[in-house]
C-alpha positions in Angstrom: 222.3 3.8 94.0 219.4 5.9 95.4 218.8 9.7 93.9 221.2 12.3 95.3 219.6 15.1 97.6 216.5 12.7 97.3 216.7 11.2 100.9 219.0 13.3 104.2 221.6 10.2 106.0 221.7 9.9 109.6 224.0 8.3 111.2 222.6 6.2 114.0 224.8 5.4 117.3 225.3 4.4 120.8 226.7 6.8 123.3 229.8 5.4 122.9 232.9 8.2 124.1 234.0 8.5 120.0 230.4 8.9 118.9 230.0 11.9 121.4 233.5 13.5 120.5 232.9 16.9 119.7 235.4 16.8 116.6 233.1 13.3 114.8 230.4 15.6 115.9 231.0 18.6 113.9 232.3 16.0 111.0 228.6 14.8 111.1 227.5 18.2 111.0 229.8 19.6 108.6 229.0 16.8 106.1 225.2 18.0 106.6 224.4 14.1 108.6 221.2 14.0 110.9 222.7 12.8 114.1 221.0 9.9 116.4 222.3 8.7 119.3 220.3 5.7 121.4 219.8 6.2 125.1 221.7 5.5 127.7 223.4 1.8 127.7 219.8 -0.1 126.6 221.2 -2.7 124.0 217.8 -3.5 122.6 216.8 -0.2 121.9 220.0 -0.4 118.8 219.0 -4.0 117.9 218.7 -2.8 114.2 222.6 -1.8 114.2 223.9 -4.6 116.0 221.9 -7.0 114.3 223.6 -5.7 111.0 227.1 -5.5 112.6 226.1 -9.1 113.5 225.8 -10.4 110.2 228.9 -8.1 108.8 230.8 -10.3 110.8 229.5 -13.4 111.0 228.4 -13.9 107.3 230.9 -11.6 105.3 234.1 -10.9 108.3 234.9 -13.9 110.1 237.6 -15.4 107.6 239.3 -11.9 106.7 242.3 -11.3 107.9 243.0 -7.8 106.7 247.2 -7.0 106.8 246.8 -3.5 107.4 243.8 -0.8 108.0 244.3 -0.2 104.0 243.1 -3.9 103.2 240.8 -3.8 106.4 238.9 -1.3 105.0 238.5 -2.1 101.6 237.1 -5.7 102.8 234.2 -3.0 104.9 233.3 -1.4 101.8 232.9 -4.6 99.7 231.3 -6.0 102.1 228.7 -3.1 102.6 228.6 -2.7 99.2 226.9 -6.7 98.9 225.0 -6.4 102.0 223.1 -3.8 100.9 223.3 -4.3 96.9 223.1 -8.4 96.5 222.2 -10.1 100.0 218.3 -10.0 99.8 216.1 -9.9 103.3 213.8 -11.7 104.0 212.6 -8.6 106.8 211.6 -7.2 103.4 210.5 -9.4 100.9 213.7 -11.1 99.9 214.4 -8.0 98.3 218.0 -5.6 99.1 218.0 -2.3 101.0 218.9 -0.5 97.9 215.6 -2.1 96.3 213.8 -0.6 98.5 215.8 2.9 99.1 215.8 3.0 95.0 211.9 2.9 94.8 209.9 5.3 97.2 206.5 3.6 96.0 207.2 0.0 96.6 205.0 -1.3 99.7 207.0 -3.6 101.8 204.9 -5.5 104.8 206.2 -5.8 107.8 207.6 -9.7 108.4 208.9 -10.6 111.7 207.4 -9.3 115.2 208.8 -7.3 117.4 209.3 -9.6 120.7 210.8 -6.5 122.6 207.7 -4.2 123.7 208.3 -5.1 127.5 211.3 -5.9 129.3 211.0 -9.7 130.7 210.1 -10.2 134.3 212.6 -12.5 135.4 213.0 -13.8 139.6 216.0 -13.8 141.3 217.8 -17.8 140.8 218.1 -17.4 144.4 214.2 -17.7 144.6 214.5 -21.3 143.2 216.2 -23.0 145.5 214.2 -25.3 147.3 
C-alpha cells in the first residue's frame, strides 16, 4: 500500500453527465480528490483509462455474472486489487502498479511508443473508386 498522505488522489474521467453533476463534483471536493477531465469527446485523450477498463473487462470480468450490486462491487474490488497488486505490466518493466507507486525512487523506462502523435490523414472512401 502507498503511504497515507504521500500522494494526492486524482479522479480522471470523460465528460459524462454523471461525472459533471454538481453532487458528484461536490463529493470529490469534500474528499480532497483532484478532478481531471478529458477535453471534448476525443477517446484517444483518455486512452489509458479506456485501456485499463478494457483489460479489467476482458481479463477479469468477462465470465462474472454478479447476482446483485453488492456482489458486483465485491467482484470489482477484488479485480482492481489483483490488477494493481498482482498483475505485472510490461509497460513498467513487469512490475505491478503498486510496486511502482510504493517506491518513488524506482526509475522506470518507457517501453512503448506513442503512435498517436498526430491524427491520421485518411482520404474519403469514395476517392478510391475506379
